N, C-alpha and C positions, 0 to 999 in steps of 0.2 A: 497185545498192548500196552504198555510201559503203563506203569500209576501217574498216573500229574504228583506233582513232587513240591514242597515253598523253592526250591530250586526257578522250577519249568516257571513259578506264577507270576517270581522276580524275571524271571526275563523278557516277561509278556507283555509285563505294566514297562519297565522298562522302554522297549518295542517300542509299543505305545505313547511315553509316553516325546521320542523322538522323534517317532513318524506326524505326532498333530505340534512340536515348534517348529520340524519344516513347510510342516503346510501352511500355519503362519503366516513363511518367510515367501513361503513363491504365492502361496492364494492371495496376500496384501499386502503389498513392497510398501506399504504410499514412508515407510521410514531413509525410502534409497529416494526421494526426492528434490531439485533443491534449497537445501539448505545456507542460502544468502543473510551476510545482515541485510540490513539495506540498503546501510550505506557506505559507502566505501572508507568513512571519516569517522566511522563509530564513537571513535576515544574524544575525538576532538570535537565532535560535536553535544558533548556528554557533558565534557565543559563547559562548555555554553550554551548548556540549552536553561538557565534558569533567565536569558534575554530570550526562549521562545514561548519563556512560561509567560512571562513578560505581557510581552507581543501575545503569545493569547486571550490575556485576562485583558488587555484591549479593543480589541477585535469584537470579543465575549460582550463587554457595555457598548459596542456600536448600540440605536435605536434598527439602522439600515443592512443591513451585514450582505454581503454578494455574496449569489445567487447560480447554480451550475442548473446548466437544459444541455439532453440529448436529442439529437437527432441522428437525422441521417447526414449530412452536414461533416455533425464532428458533436465537440462540446464544448457549452458553448457562459461565457464566466461572465458575469453581468455586472454593474456597481449600483448602487442603487440612486436618485436618480438626483440627488445631493451634495456625487458629488466628483468634485472639482478636479481634472487631469494634469491639471499646473504644479509642478513642483513633488510631484509624486511620477515614483519608481512601480515597480507590477514584475511579478517573478511569479512563474509557479514553476513545482514540482513532479510527474506521475512517477509517482512509485508501481514500480510493477513485484505483488506480494511475492509473487513467485519464481520471478526470471528478472535478475537486475540493467540488462541485454538491453528489456524492451522497457527500462527509464525511460523521463524525457525531459531537462532540466531548460528552461529558454525566458528572458527575460526578453517586456513585451508593449506596446503601446497601443493604449483601446482606443478603438474609434469613437467618430461621432456617437455613437448609443454608448458611450462610458460598458465600452468590452468588446472580448478576443471573443479568439475558437479557436478549437483547438483541433485538424485538421480529422479525420477522418479512414489519416489515406493512413497518419502516422502511428492507430492505436490498434490493438493485437486484441486480440476478445478473450477476456476476462480480464477479472478484478484488481484495480489500482485502488493509489491512496494519493488521496491528488492534496496539495502545498497548499498557497498560493499564502502569498508573503510579496507586504506590498510597502513605505512603509510619502507617509504625506507629511509634510511639513515638519523632516525629523523624527517624523514617528514611528518606530515598525508594530508594524498589524501580518497576523501568521490564521486564518482556517482550516484547517484539514476536515477533509470531508471525502469518503466512500466514492469510491465509482464503480460500479462493473458496466465497461462495454460489451455490448453485445450483437 
């Protein structure tokens, strides 16, 4: 049997390190998930983000805010009782956190109950960011909700 020298030790240490790195790459492939930007127009949206900040502040000052609920039919957004649908526009964006191909963008009309439903058929199981924008009397409002559709 040959004597164990420092050269053998260096070789074993280097081989162990390489095996460790390769095992991290193959056992934990989280770095290979989609790492897309949330929106295509990221830089344009960043420039007008002060408007978004102002709209969020205005929405935060409201006594009653729109709320969402989930059931088998989909996600229902309901506006407060005192909300008047005249001269108002409502839009929402459902940004999928892991795949922008599953994003949903739509302008909607509220029904007689001051609500609308995002149907379950267009939703896939997973995490979304619901961005609710509405304009009332030429004033913009915005609320963001983190939604997990199951």
